[in-house]
Steps between C-alpha positions, in 0.01 A plus 500: 500500500246300298127574484217334315381696203158550616324776658333382823343833595200434264393213716251494783587252779221327695575303821212331661488446883757756557334617823292261715137591521537553880762765432283663243205518741723644768621779277137584404388491867792730622447751209138520588570533866743780430232661286688804376447454125663758281370606158765742371842359577585435136440817308428385152330162551389497870358192673304445824795365706697480816882497497598160683763692697208671685381160631759414757353144562592407142866574530627141495270409218617777299855406544436148376285612210781735387786241532311233302366731236851632424642159473220404252553816291878437475441122394212571260655803331854372468652766735840446656503393851671818624258733325313738750118514520332733734124483583434874543122482534306202632123564562167325548231602226126471559266485198127520601173562347431799724850635431775468239422218276805487270794698362554657161772373257842627597865430528669479852819702597658181619725258309306205651149482648305227668151434613393234743132395520401531869116442453346162451385496132154419630474823682466713175414503149683667207836655569853374406803669335456588130800527271399741228718408208487125552119520548560273806307487834665324787238437765640219729256241616706427801547714812869594560604487132796734411516669165829675398539729200741753369390845631480667161265246358165687441240358721195584717260357758179361355189627673347269753128446471409336845654485827842620625837418354832549703842474349840588629713693245871564498729729298875427465798712381777279350872528459634241250769484234229341283270796523550852364296771686407800290609854586189722495680795374677315204248233413200727450330275245434240761260742659277472196173338613439352149810274515446125486613254772762365272696835499527489875596127502782572245635808679526345838629146421860496404576146607567367158796318341666781281747394232797742419414733211640820365264795406642802316295820565505802277343815598390731219563852622539836327827664588352817649235314700710418808188532720341200319811298526520563875145409538526156324835426688336569827231240394767251394699542828197402694479158319556182696737302283564125580871421531473242204393780253762734346312821427719740304361849447629738228384833377441545121502864366165530318503555136356839409329385183736703268569187280274252340225507234144505644224312342355720218144616544439330828192721536347324216388222719264725699211415284564126472206293636736249671603757751286499814327834538648548846852531369444641161636843620846338539506443114397877414845635486844442365769300684661746756856552561455368850350179374796458268740556790311251713511248200862544457592476866325170535631344172871629550504354859386169363768512212774555758392191717544221262655257742271582800302228657227730652464879411268727692435830329347767723386836406594745779140558631456134566383416864469156677468352845804375684440131406531558134810307447344191662213548256750511219648178609138359564409571144823355351450192709145450407589514131808272525336247271321739264666707219491879558669799366364782724295555817330825543446602866329831433299482179130592488249329276347719246230278374229253634677175442508285819843400627602148426647327812853364437604423858399600848659850454534535119222589248506576133335826413393633154601865404662693795655832543776633746845348471658644819593159660577217254717188563653345191650150468814418287260369228300833509818697460608298213177539322466867540869539369396333163267782426593823321405759755646811315189566273128513534535580875171478698421539869683217677179350663354476150830342379470229759152424409612478123777240555245295699285516184193633675492870421161631373658622175595168327737661262720606800534145642818304459380144514832361418652580844268293693582715820349343805415746768326443815372712792482480874151432602466848668675823411796455730670834388328823449649838378519749776319845500789720616470691172181662643528860572262758622507874610284604790441863584376627843435850383183647325725685255486361149848630434667291773295194405634533142863478601614140429752355739599156351596398138576140414430374145656243278376228262495238780288704738133395410354545843464871591245748581494862610263681746392846582305558818297771655410653159265801554437565127400177315417638158577351161771767443661419822486126438678569176767718668571249777507204236768693295712535811460131615568375153812717468617373829428130448449383144534768229214350292383687210171651602250681286187530686309402813143388503266332751199570737442667822234234559596258773558150391551137646734267317461174687673267251861553401525770223787521260448820313818515278414514124670682212472838654427478868819582704412596852202400718376780732310430808334786691343473844281771651390304813664260751304199405692443182728198439762415240690177432774463236625175359804415305688224672315512820214703636586847655223661692556878476410738795273740304371771720250782446599755224784277370604444133697184412679456167632159370585350170205355298686164476417426872170333573278670776183481699336803662187613693331843510760666286520703190711374216696684232747390243805689345518407140781524244669331205549132477770360752849497335 
């Protein structure tokens, strides 16, 4: 089946004279005659309304409106004739000076929504439907005008300033082979209220021409971390994959970092002025064995895939929504006439440079970190394979910045490669937080509290924390003892001393405490009004109750309120 390569969901449709003014007046009259206006039918964004099903005299009018609207939606949004559209909520809304004047910006639960202006435009002032991202106000100047939009488009009702405005609003559920409906359990990122309209348009619309392509997927996974492999395979098995795309998934046994020569004196860059203050701490230590293993894993995979058209390398903590393969295809298609070597779907900017728009979905970022989800083209594979990757090993995200010739430390840059790397316009893949552990005790006994019940630690687990609850003896000596136990259970850092203050503090901006000696951050709450958020790949709000102590590595950023802060210090990270 052939579909046009455009996304119709981003378009609003305006049909004038959809309803005759006499029918509009009849609906208003019957609604006012019925008179039972509700104000709380819709929980999150309630309107002053009456379901049209409650007004029996409008049964025939309702049927005609639904039939004609569904026909227009199918036609204007390129839906197939046998698609199923169900108007599950149709209601008259009343905006008035003495009552509800407008409606806040929101997204509907429906796939499609429509609004019919019932009032004569001369009967009110102000009003209209405002589309937030477009900065567009649609306020028809003709009674009976129909406006249709995709339900997930962010919009609201502008306040009226005079008179009374009546509209008829409808919500539709849709079954179509051109629409992909998210699963609330699996596609959790779509519940993020900060997402832009485009993300919803892209997710839902799958009515594109898709050319056959082959994508080889390699998952980097340590042999003994079968739990992580199971997690990412569960995520992959949820993916919706077009028939035209061959998506081959293979596991790669992660390198443990036993071979390879790291960059000598990496920590010397700590004092370089070129390095932004916010990330200096990452250059305060030697290259770790885990970083060598990560670098070797990525480069070894690339070396083994010389004849591969498209190679997707995933670290085993990568997460993505079920439309991810469609987004891979979208990115490849948008760049079909543009040279590229890699597309990063999970990288995060680490400087203040503005993204440069390349296509509708692709941007060029400056320095980034995180390489858990990168797609390579055949040209990118070829370029990396020309590099000697056995010596001067550095963290792999730093390596990608150097072959792009943009690293802060100029002597690290390899300008001869001309590696062209782009990014998806939003972070489409994040790293999961299943490495988080905590211990909660229900007893007042400090001895029971001190018994750790979970131990998971490896060089790839960078998101973890440890909690003790119901501590009756919060003294410096007890903090030290609990820290020793948590450290032994989780990280085995070299700890020399603990310092801090029992004065309550509020950290309202993200704090990254790591330096040459700080190993563990310790947050203590004595009251129930404390809060703690930890950020590495995403934000984790920690349940911090009265008389709790939480330990986490100092390389994790955090915010907190009404909390006491201590640090466990030791030798420079090895």
